[in-house]
LUMVEXMI-682526 format. One record per residue (C-alpha): residue number from 1; residue in three letters; chain; x, y, z. Coordinates in Angstrom, 2 decimals. Layout:
// residues N
{num: NUM, residuo: ALA, cadena: A, xx: X, yy: Y, zz: Z}
...
This chain:
// residues 156
{num: 1, residuo: MET, cadena: A, xx: 45.28, yy: 159.47, zz: -23.91}
{num: 2, residuo: ASN, cadena: A, xx: 43.76, yy: 162.46, zz: -22.13}
{num: 3, residuo: TYR, cadena: A, xx: 43.04, yy: 165.46, zz: -24.27}
{num: 4, residuo: LEU, cadena: A, xx: 41.56, yy: 168.65, zz: -22.92}
{num: 5, residuo: LEU, cadena: A, xx: 39.41, yy: 170.57, zz: -25.37}
{num: 6, residuo: ASP, cadena: A, xx: 40.13, yy: 174.25, zz: -25.69}
{num: 7, residuo: GLU, cadena: A, xx: 37.97, yy: 176.94, zz: -27.32}
{num: 8, residuo: ILE, cadena: A, xx: 39.40, yy: 176.26, zz: -30.81}
{num: 9, residuo: ASP, cadena: A, xx: 38.72, yy: 172.52, zz: -30.52}
{num: 10, residuo: LYS, cadena: A, xx: 35.18, yy: 173.23, zz: -29.35}
{num: 11, residuo: LYS, cadena: A, xx: 34.53, yy: 175.53, zz: -32.32}
{num: 12, residuo: ILE, cadena: A, xx: 35.90, yy: 172.90, zz: -34.72}
{num: 13, residuo: LEU, cadena: A, xx: 33.59, yy: 170.31, zz: -33.19}
{num: 14, residuo: ASP, cadena: A, xx: 30.65, yy: 172.70, zz: -33.51}
{num: 15, residuo: PHE, cadena: A, xx: 31.32, yy: 173.01, zz: -37.26}
{num: 16, residuo: LEU, cadena: A, xx: 31.72, yy: 169.26, zz: -37.72}
{num: 17, residuo: VAL, cadena: A, xx: 28.60, yy: 168.45, zz: -35.68}
{num: 18, residuo: GLU, cadena: A, xx: 26.58, yy: 170.75, zz: -37.94}
{num: 19, residuo: ASN, cadena: A, xx: 28.00, yy: 169.14, zz: -41.08}
{num: 20, residuo: THR, cadena: A, xx: 30.69, yy: 166.45, zz: -41.02}
{num: 21, residuo: ARG, cadena: A, xx: 31.42, yy: 167.16, zz: -44.67}
{num: 22, residuo: THR, cadena: A, xx: 32.50, yy: 170.76, zz: -44.06}
{num: 23, residuo: PRO, cadena: A, xx: 35.95, yy: 171.10, zz: -45.65}
{num: 24, residuo: PHE, cadena: A, xx: 38.77, yy: 171.98, zz: -43.26}
{num: 25, residuo: THR, cadena: A, xx: 39.57, yy: 174.96, zz: -45.47}
{num: 26, residuo: GLU, cadena: A, xx: 36.05, yy: 176.32, zz: -44.94}
{num: 27, residuo: ILE, cadena: A, xx: 36.27, yy: 175.82, zz: -41.16}
{num: 28, residuo: ALA, cadena: A, xx: 39.69, yy: 177.53, zz: -41.15}
{num: 29, residuo: LYS, cadena: A, xx: 38.35, yy: 180.46, zz: -43.14}
{num: 30, residuo: GLN, cadena: A, xx: 35.40, yy: 180.94, zz: -40.78}
{num: 31, residuo: MET, cadena: A, xx: 37.65, yy: 180.66, zz: -37.71}
{num: 32, residuo: ASN, cadena: A, xx: 40.42, yy: 182.81, zz: -39.19}
{num: 33, residuo: VAL, cadena: A, xx: 43.10, yy: 180.14, zz: -38.70}
{num: 34, residuo: SER, cadena: A, xx: 45.07, yy: 177.97, zz: -41.13}
{num: 35, residuo: ALA, cadena: A, xx: 43.67, yy: 174.78, zz: -42.64}
{num: 36, residuo: GLY, cadena: A, xx: 46.76, yy: 173.05, zz: -41.22}
{num: 37, residuo: THR, cadena: A, xx: 45.66, yy: 174.07, zz: -37.71}
{num: 38, residuo: ILE, cadena: A, xx: 42.25, yy: 172.50, zz: -38.28}
{num: 39, residuo: HIS, cadena: A, xx: 43.81, yy: 169.34, zz: -39.68}
{num: 40, residuo: VAL, cadena: A, xx: 46.25, yy: 168.97, zz: -36.75}
{num: 41, residuo: ARG, cadena: A, xx: 43.52, yy: 169.63, zz: -34.16}
{num: 42, residuo: VAL, cadena: A, xx: 41.11, yy: 167.14, zz: -35.74}
{num: 43, residuo: LYS, cadena: A, xx: 43.89, yy: 164.52, zz: -35.95}
{num: 44, residuo: LYS, cadena: A, xx: 44.69, yy: 165.01, zz: -32.23}
{num: 45, residuo: MET, cadena: A, xx: 41.00, yy: 164.64, zz: -31.33}
{num: 46, residuo: GLU, cadena: A, xx: 40.81, yy: 161.48, zz: -33.48}
{num: 47, residuo: ASP, cadena: A, xx: 43.95, yy: 160.06, zz: -31.81}
{num: 48, residuo: ALA, cadena: A, xx: 42.43, yy: 160.82, zz: -28.39}
{num: 49, residuo: GLY, cadena: A, xx: 39.22, yy: 159.00, zz: -29.40}
{num: 50, residuo: ILE, cadena: A, xx: 37.06, yy: 162.12, zz: -29.09}
{num: 51, residuo: ILE, cadena: A, xx: 36.23, yy: 162.05, zz: -32.80}
{num: 52, residuo: GLN, cadena: A, xx: 35.50, yy: 158.57, zz: -34.08}
{num: 53, residuo: GLY, cadena: A, xx: 34.95, yy: 158.74, zz: -37.81}
{num: 54, residuo: SER, cadena: A, xx: 31.97, yy: 160.49, zz: -39.30}
{num: 55, residuo: SER, cadena: A, xx: 28.45, yy: 159.22, zz: -39.66}
{num: 56, residuo: LEU, cadena: A, xx: 25.87, yy: 158.83, zz: -42.33}
{num: 57, residuo: VAL, cadena: A, xx: 22.22, yy: 159.28, zz: -41.41}
{num: 58, residuo: ILE, cadena: A, xx: 19.85, yy: 157.03, zz: -43.32}
{num: 59, residuo: ASP, cadena: A, xx: 16.11, yy: 157.59, zz: -43.34}
{num: 60, residuo: TYR, cadena: A, xx: 14.94, yy: 153.97, zz: -43.23}
{num: 61, residuo: SER, cadena: A, xx: 11.33, yy: 155.01, zz: -43.78}
{num: 62, residuo: LYS, cadena: A, xx: 12.33, yy: 155.97, zz: -47.35}
{num: 63, residuo: LEU, cadena: A, xx: 13.37, yy: 152.32, zz: -47.75}
{num: 64, residuo: GLU, cadena: A, xx: 9.99, yy: 151.16, zz: -46.39}
{num: 65, residuo: PHE, cadena: A, xx: 11.30, yy: 150.28, zz: -42.92}
{num: 66, residuo: ASN, cadena: A, xx: 8.53, yy: 151.99, zz: -40.98}
{num: 67, residuo: PHE, cadena: A, xx: 8.42, yy: 149.97, zz: -37.75}
{num: 68, residuo: THR, cadena: A, xx: 10.70, yy: 150.70, zz: -34.79}
{num: 69, residuo: ALA, cadena: A, xx: 10.58, yy: 148.83, zz: -31.51}
{num: 70, residuo: TYR, cadena: A, xx: 12.64, yy: 148.57, zz: -28.37}
{num: 71, residuo: ILE, cadena: A, xx: 13.17, yy: 145.11, zz: -26.92}
{num: 72, residuo: GLY, cadena: A, xx: 13.97, yy: 144.43, zz: -23.29}
{num: 73, residuo: ILE, cadena: A, xx: 15.77, yy: 141.09, zz: -22.96}
{num: 74, residuo: LEU, cadena: A, xx: 15.90, yy: 139.07, zz: -19.76}
{num: 75, residuo: LEU, cadena: A, xx: 18.63, yy: 136.42, zz: -19.64}
{num: 76, residuo: SER, cadena: A, xx: 18.77, yy: 133.12, zz: -17.79}
{num: 77, residuo: ALA, cadena: A, xx: 22.00, yy: 134.30, zz: -16.12}
{num: 78, residuo: SER, cadena: A, xx: 24.09, yy: 137.47, zz: -16.23}
{num: 79, residuo: ASN, cadena: A, xx: 27.21, yy: 135.53, zz: -17.19}
{num: 80, residuo: LYS, cadena: A, xx: 25.52, yy: 134.72, zz: -20.53}
{num: 81, residuo: THR, cadena: A, xx: 25.48, yy: 138.37, zz: -21.60}
{num: 82, residuo: GLN, cadena: A, xx: 28.51, yy: 138.26, zz: -23.93}
{num: 83, residuo: ASN, cadena: A, xx: 27.19, yy: 135.23, zz: -25.82}
{num: 84, residuo: VAL, cadena: A, xx: 23.80, yy: 136.86, zz: -26.33}
{num: 85, residuo: LEU, cadena: A, xx: 25.41, yy: 140.15, zz: -27.42}
{num: 86, residuo: LYS, cadena: A, xx: 27.36, yy: 138.27, zz: -30.11}
{num: 87, residuo: GLU, cadena: A, xx: 24.17, yy: 136.61, zz: -31.37}
{num: 88, residuo: LEU, cadena: A, xx: 22.22, yy: 139.89, zz: -31.39}
{num: 89, residuo: ALA, cadena: A, xx: 25.00, yy: 141.53, zz: -33.41}
{num: 90, residuo: THR, cadena: A, xx: 24.38, yy: 139.02, zz: -36.22}
{num: 91, residuo: ILE, cadena: A, xx: 20.79, yy: 140.24, zz: -36.73}
{num: 92, residuo: PRO, cadena: A, xx: 20.91, yy: 143.15, zz: -39.21}
{num: 93, residuo: ASN, cadena: A, xx: 17.64, yy: 144.70, zz: -37.99}
{num: 94, residuo: VAL, cadena: A, xx: 19.08, yy: 145.14, zz: -34.49}
{num: 95, residuo: VAL, cadena: A, xx: 20.54, yy: 148.64, zz: -34.78}
{num: 96, residuo: GLU, cadena: A, xx: 21.35, yy: 149.43, zz: -31.14}
{num: 97, residuo: ILE, cadena: A, xx: 22.27, yy: 147.21, zz: -28.21}
{num: 98, residuo: SER, cadena: A, xx: 22.88, yy: 148.25, zz: -24.60}
{num: 99, residuo: VAL, cadena: A, xx: 23.74, yy: 146.19, zz: -21.54}
{num: 100, residuo: THR, cadena: A, xx: 21.51, yy: 147.54, zz: -18.80}
{num: 101, residuo: SER, cadena: A, xx: 20.75, yy: 147.33, zz: -15.11}
{num: 102, residuo: GLY, cadena: A, xx: 17.23, yy: 147.01, zz: -13.80}
{num: 103, residuo: LYS, cadena: A, xx: 14.46, yy: 144.84, zz: -15.21}
{num: 104, residuo: TYR, cadena: A, xx: 16.39, yy: 143.68, zz: -18.30}
{num: 105, residuo: ASN, cadena: A, xx: 19.96, yy: 142.54, zz: -18.90}
{num: 106, residuo: ILE, cadena: A, xx: 19.97, yy: 143.91, zz: -22.44}
{num: 107, residuo: PHE, cadena: A, xx: 17.92, yy: 146.53, zz: -24.23}
{num: 108, residuo: CYS, cadena: A, xx: 17.98, yy: 146.86, zz: -28.02}
{num: 109, residuo: LYS, cadena: A, xx: 16.36, yy: 148.79, zz: -30.83}
{num: 110, residuo: ILE, cadena: A, xx: 15.09, yy: 147.11, zz: -33.97}
{num: 111, residuo: ILE, cadena: A, xx: 13.95, yy: 148.56, zz: -37.27}
{num: 112, residuo: ALA, cadena: A, xx: 11.57, yy: 146.50, zz: -39.38}
{num: 113, residuo: LYS, cadena: A, xx: 9.38, yy: 146.90, zz: -42.45}
{num: 114, residuo: ASN, cadena: A, xx: 6.11, yy: 146.20, zz: -40.63}
{num: 115, residuo: THR, cadena: A, xx: 4.60, yy: 144.23, zz: -37.73}
{num: 116, residuo: GLU, cadena: A, xx: 5.07, yy: 140.90, zz: -39.48}
{num: 117, residuo: ASP, cadena: A, xx: 8.76, yy: 141.64, zz: -40.05}
{num: 118, residuo: ALA, cadena: A, xx: 9.12, yy: 142.81, zz: -36.43}
{num: 119, residuo: LYS, cadena: A, xx: 7.50, yy: 139.60, zz: -35.20}
{num: 120, residuo: ARG, cadena: A, xx: 10.04, yy: 137.56, zz: -37.18}
{num: 121, residuo: ILE, cadena: A, xx: 12.94, yy: 139.53, zz: -35.66}
{num: 122, residuo: ILE, cadena: A, xx: 11.55, yy: 139.27, zz: -32.12}
{num: 123, residuo: TYR, cadena: A, xx: 11.10, yy: 135.50, zz: -32.52}
{num: 124, residuo: GLN, cadena: A, xx: 14.69, yy: 135.32, zz: -33.74}
{num: 125, residuo: ILE, cadena: A, xx: 15.80, yy: 137.13, zz: -30.57}
{num: 126, residuo: ASP, cadena: A, xx: 13.61, yy: 134.84, zz: -28.43}
{num: 127, residuo: ASP, cadena: A, xx: 15.32, yy: 131.81, zz: -29.99}
{num: 128, residuo: ILE, cadena: A, xx: 18.81, yy: 132.87, zz: -28.86}
{num: 129, residuo: ASN, cadena: A, xx: 20.18, yy: 130.51, zz: -26.19}
{num: 130, residuo: ASP, cadena: A, xx: 19.90, yy: 131.93, zz: -22.66}
{num: 131, residuo: VAL, cadena: A, xx: 17.20, yy: 134.49, zz: -23.56}
{num: 132, residuo: MET, cadena: A, xx: 14.48, yy: 133.78, zz: -21.01}
{num: 133, residuo: ARG, cadena: A, xx: 11.99, yy: 136.30, zz: -22.31}
{num: 134, residuo: THR, cadena: A, xx: 11.61, yy: 139.57, zz: -24.15}
{num: 135, residuo: GLU, cadena: A, xx: 9.32, yy: 142.54, zz: -23.82}
{num: 136, residuo: SER, cadena: A, xx: 8.62, yy: 144.74, zz: -26.83}
{num: 137, residuo: MET, cadena: A, xx: 7.76, yy: 148.41, zz: -26.85}
{num: 138, residuo: ILE, cadena: A, xx: 6.64, yy: 149.91, zz: -30.15}
{num: 139, residuo: SER, cadena: A, xx: 7.94, yy: 153.36, zz: -30.99}
{num: 140, residuo: MET, cadena: A, xx: 5.03, yy: 155.55, zz: -32.02}
{num: 141, residuo: GLU, cadena: A, xx: 7.30, yy: 158.43, zz: -33.08}
{num: 142, residuo: GLU, cadena: A, xx: 10.98, yy: 159.20, zz: -32.77}
{num: 143, residuo: HIS, cadena: A, xx: 11.05, yy: 162.68, zz: -31.32}
{num: 144, residuo: LEU, cadena: A, xx: 14.81, yy: 163.17, zz: -30.86}
{num: 145, residuo: SER, cadena: A, xx: 17.79, yy: 161.23, zz: -32.11}
{num: 146, residuo: ASP, cadena: A, xx: 20.96, yy: 163.28, zz: -31.92}
{num: 147, residuo: THR, cadena: A, xx: 24.00, yy: 161.82, zz: -30.22}
{num: 148, residuo: ASN, cadena: A, xx: 25.99, yy: 164.96, zz: -31.04}
{num: 149, residuo: ARG, cadena: A, xx: 23.73, yy: 167.42, zz: -29.24}
{num: 150, residuo: LEU, cadena: A, xx: 25.57, yy: 167.08, zz: -25.92}
{num: 151, residuo: ILE, cadena: A, xx: 28.78, yy: 168.54, zz: -27.35}
{num: 152, residuo: LYS, cadena: A, xx: 26.94, yy: 171.82, zz: -27.91}
{num: 153, residuo: ALA, cadena: A, xx: 26.41, yy: 172.08, zz: -24.15}
{num: 154, residuo: VAL, cadena: A, xx: 29.88, yy: 170.95, zz: -23.04}
{num: 155, residuo: SER, cadena: A, xx: 31.92, yy: 173.87, zz: -21.80}
{num: 156, residuo: VAL, cadena: A, xx: 35.65, yy: 174.03, zz: -22.38}
């Protein structure tokens, strides 16, 4: 379903990007439209797949998960990708997975408590059938993590 955003939709998204918990009545009041308008517009954007739920941001460092690494995964054959993706998805510490071109077939992000925990997770990834080798890159600092920032730049 194609859905073209207009200025009202864009403003609604701006409010929701700032705070997904903003009540529709508050958005309506600020935009000088009815709450029903906001509800209908949000529902249309959900039906079109533009809005997909809302998210919760967890600060894992507060839970003593202070180690982040990115793992490049080289497979024995490209046709093994789906099997490896399924196995990676069973590891709770793997929080992002991308199929990539270039040096690696798959690139993923892990969050661990410390280096020992990270080593355990990386060995678990290494043990997946058809994983030839992995390369780990430790994150020294996460400078930017905001998947919603692009919408602020999208023109209607």
